[in-house]
C-alpha positions as MATLAB code, in Angstrom:
seq = 'MPRQKKPTGLSFKTKLLVASVSFLFLVLVIASFFGDQGLIEIYQVSKNVESLEMQVGRLTRQRDELLREIQELKENPQAVRERARELGLGLPDETIILK';
ca = [
     -48.563   46.425  -78.678;
     -46.172   43.740  -77.558;
     -46.062   42.942  -73.698;
     -42.746   43.537  -72.186;
     -41.306   41.124  -69.605;
     -41.416   42.162  -65.856;
     -38.495   41.471  -63.543;
     -39.408   38.394  -62.144;
     -36.798   38.469  -59.145;
     -32.984   38.731  -59.011;
     -30.650   38.148  -61.675;
     -28.376   34.937  -61.944;
     -25.490   36.757  -61.460;
     -27.014   38.561  -58.082;
     -28.199   35.240  -56.906;
     -24.736   33.624  -57.260;
     -22.888   36.420  -55.385;
     -25.566   35.925  -52.453;
     -25.206   32.249  -52.428;
     -21.206   32.849  -52.725;
     -21.296   35.474  -49.802;
     -23.486   33.293  -47.677;
     -21.436   30.002  -48.180;
     -18.333   32.014  -46.983;
     -20.239   33.466  -43.958;
     -21.259   29.778  -43.260;
     -17.610   28.440  -43.706;
     -16.295   31.565  -41.320;
     -18.878   30.871  -38.453;
     -17.930   27.201  -38.503;
     -14.518   27.631  -38.325;
     -14.702   30.198  -35.600;
     -16.485   27.681  -33.493;
     -14.327   24.343  -34.618;
     -11.235   25.646  -35.873;
      -7.940   25.628  -34.173;
      -8.337   28.888  -32.116;
     -12.002   28.484  -32.380;
     -14.267   29.379  -29.553;
     -14.842   26.086  -28.478;
     -10.926   25.330  -28.240;
     -10.710   28.915  -26.336;
     -13.323   27.687  -23.653;
     -11.698   24.406  -23.014;
      -8.297   26.193  -22.545;
      -9.867   28.587  -20.317;
     -11.137   25.947  -18.421;
      -7.815   24.119  -18.187;
      -6.126   27.404  -17.107;
      -8.341   27.797  -14.238;
      -7.941   24.085  -13.181;
      -4.068   24.408  -13.257;
      -4.357   28.045  -11.477;
      -6.188   25.915   -8.717;
      -3.535   23.188   -8.464;
      -0.702   25.801   -8.345;
      -2.324   27.374   -5.376;
      -2.748   23.981   -3.804;
       1.031   23.173   -4.460;
       1.928   26.564   -3.249;
       0.153   26.085    0.175;
       1.617   22.643    0.453;
       5.064   23.915   -0.220;
       4.862   26.667    2.191;
       3.580   24.358    4.943;
       6.769   21.985    4.063;
       9.037   24.847    4.380;
       7.633   25.588    7.890;
       8.056   22.111    9.308;
      11.462   22.032    7.622;
      12.182   25.364    9.596;
      10.602   24.180   12.795;
      12.833   21.033   12.434;
      16.042   22.975   11.955;
      15.387   25.250   14.850;
      13.473   23.215   17.449;
      15.022   19.823   19.114;
      11.791   18.993   20.707;
       9.802   18.833   17.153;
      12.648   16.419   15.812;
      11.828   13.847   18.572;
       8.136   14.285   18.348;
       8.601   13.522   14.415;
      10.781   10.647   15.033;
       8.034    9.126   17.410;
       5.718    9.785   14.737;
       7.714    7.700   12.220;
       8.243    4.694   15.119;
      11.674    6.146   16.012;
      13.305    6.230   19.433;
      16.453    6.573   21.316;
      18.676    3.518   21.937;
      17.389    2.821   25.210;
      13.886    2.923   24.719;
      11.547    0.462   23.844;
       8.921    1.460   21.192;
       5.584   -0.248   21.029;
       3.400    0.279   17.819;
      -0.214   -0.470   17.322;
];
């Protein structure tokens, strides 16, 4: 009685299919990390957004401070004189001594 061959493993088509699916999966994983909208770029953009939000907050506070100073200079003549002295300015009959 002749011996029948036992199946020794997966067929060539099955191996090719597994290899193809594995390759596509690997390409997708690499693209998700390093692609145009990959995880690395998303992380970098989020860090940039945080930095810009901090800068906007700082500039907003600076703007508010300058607006308060402008309002004070418009309403208070004494503040104008003090500011002029800080800048080294004085009245025509005054002598200014700078350090």
